[in-house]
C-alpha positions in Angstrom: 104.9 100.2 81.2 105.7 99.2 84.7 103.4 99.7 87.7 102.8 103.1 89.3 104.6 103.3 92.9 101.4 103.2 94.8 100.4 99.8 92.9 103.8 98.6 94.3 103.1 99.7 97.6 99.5 98.1 97.7 101.2 94.6 96.7 103.6 94.9 99.6 100.8 95.8 102.1 98.8 93.0 100.7 101.8 90.6 101.3 102.2 91.7 104.8 98.6 91.8 105.7 98.1 88.2 104.5 101.2 87.1 106.2 102.9 85.8 103.1 106.3 84.2 103.7 109.0 85.8 101.1 109.3 82.3 99.7 105.4 81.9 98.8 105.5 85.7 97.4 108.6 85.3 95.2 106.6 81.8 94.0 103.4 84.1 93.5 105.6 86.6 91.3 107.1 83.6 89.2 103.3 82.5 88.5 102.9 85.5 86.6 106.1 85.4 85.1 107.9 88.4 87.2 110.9 88.2 89.5 110.0 91.5 91.2 106.9 93.6 91.6 108.8 96.3 89.6 108.6 93.7 86.7 104.9 93.7 86.8 102.6 94.9 84.1 98.8 96.1 84.7 97.4 92.6 83.6 99.7 91.1 86.1 99.1 93.3 88.7 95.5 92.7 88.5 96.1 88.8 88.9 98.2 89.1 91.8 95.8 91.4 93.6 93.0 88.8 92.8 95.1 86.2 94.4 95.5 88.4 97.4 91.9 89.1 97.5 91.3 85.1 97.6 93.4 85.3 100.7 91.1 88.0 102.4 93.0 90.9 101.6 90.7 93.9 100.6 92.3 96.8 98.8 89.5 99.7 98.4 92.1 102.0 96.9 93.4 99.5 94.1 89.4 99.1 93.0 89.2 102.9 93.1 92.1 103.3 90.8 90.8 100.6 88.3 87.2 102.0 88.2 88.3 105.6 87.1 88.8 106.9 83.6 92.4 106.2 82.0 92.7 110.3 81.9 92.4 110.2 85.9 94.1 107.5 86.5 97.6 108.9 87.3 96.1 111.3 89.8 94.4 108.7 91.5 97.5 106.8 91.9 99.2 109.7 93.1 96.4 110.4 95.8 96.5 106.6 96.7 100.6 107.1 97.1 100.1 110.0 99.3 97.6 108.5 101.6 99.8 105.3 101.9 102.7 107.3 102.6 101.0 109.0 105.5 99.1 106.3 106.6 95.6 107.4 106.0 92.8 105.9 104.6 90.9 106.8 101.3 88.0 108.2 103.5 90.5 111.1 104.2 90.7 112.0 100.4 86.8 111.5 100.3 86.5 114.1 103.2 88.6 116.6 101.4 86.5 116.3 98.3 83.3 116.9 100.4 84.9 119.8 102.2 86.3 121.5 99.1 83.9 120.5 96.2 80.8 119.1 98.0 81.4 115.8 96.2 81.1 112.7 98.3 83.9 110.6 96.9 87.4 111.8 95.3 86.9 109.6 92.3 83.9 111.6 91.3 86.2 114.8 90.8 87.2 116.0 87.6 90.9 116.2 86.8 91.5 119.9 88.1 89.8 118.9 91.5 91.9 115.8 91.7 95.0 118.0 91.3 93.8 120.2 94.2 93.3 117.0 96.3 96.9 116.0 95.4 98.2 119.5 96.5 96.2 119.4 99.8 97.7 115.8 100.6 101.2 117.1 99.4 100.7 120.1 101.9 99.9 117.9 104.6 102.8 115.6 104.1 105.3 118.6 104.0 103.6 119.9 107.2 103.6 116.9 109.3 107.0 115.7 108.0 108.5 119.0 109.1 106.7 118.8 112.6 108.1 115.2 113.0 111.6 116.3 112.8 
């Protein structure tokens, strides 16, 4: 099974933040047996993220997603993708969880609450997308 879109986005953000050239990026992918980020599996993704962390990249989002139970991972990945698409930090999703459910961090929410956070972020995305047009 391939990576979620949010995980692929994290890889490209890490590449940019580390100032990695395209040639070095392709060599990194090749070192784990892939030609494209879309070819990566979860273990390869973790290995590449560890490499970016040695270069100074810190991804709180990827760490949050890895820490949650498998049943909640797809919802956390969706939240991560929506935050990335809107240029928002994870603290924004934590703020939603705190306001709506009195829970300090979004990853502590159950799946039903995570769905409501996804809905809130989707609504914000539609609202701001229409205003920008």
